[in-house]
C-alpha positions, 0 to 999 in steps of 0.5 A, spaced: 502 479 495 497 477 490 492 482 487 487 485 491 480 483 487 475 489 487 468 487 489 465 494 487 468 499 483 476 500 483 475 508 485 472 505 491 477 501 493 482 507 491 480 511 497 479 506 502 487 504 501 488 512 501 484 513 508 488 507 511 495 510 509 493 517 512 490 513 518 497 509 518 501 513 524 508 512 519 504 512 512 505 518 507 503 518 500 509 520 495 505 520 489 497 520 487 495 519 480 488 516 478 490 510 476 497 510 481 498 511 488 505 511 491 506 511 499 512 511 504 510 506 511 516 507 516 516 501 521 516 503 529 523 501 530 529 503 526 524 507 521 525 502 516 521 505 510 517 501 505 515 503 498 508 501 497 506 502 490 498 500 487 496 500 480 488 500 479 485 496 473 478 498 473 477 493 467 480 487 471 477 490 477 483 489 481 489 492 485 496 490 484 501 492 489 508 492 491 511 493 497 519 493 497 524 494 503 529 500 502 534 497 505 533 490 502 530 483 503 529 483 510 525 489 514 524 485 520 517 483 518 514 489 517 511 488 510 507 483 514 504 488 519 502 493 514 500 489 508 494 485 511 490 493 513 490 493 506 486 486 506 481 487 511 
C-alpha cells in the first residue's frame, strides 16, 4: 500500500494509529519507538498473524507502513480488513 500522507503533525497520526491498534480486539503493540512502531494483528479465523510496521517521517509528513502475513502471501484477505481502519 501507499504511504499515508499526514495533514497535520506526524505525532498526531502516530497517536491515532496506536489508539486504533489498542481498540482492535486482536491487536498488540510489539515495539514502540519515537519514529517506528511494530504491531501484530490476529485474524478472528485461524488466528493468523500479520506483522504491521510503521515508520513515521516527520520531514516528509508521511507514515510508511508494511503489512505482511507470517504464513506467506495469502492471509484470507485479513490485511484488507485491518489496513482500511488506518486510512479512515
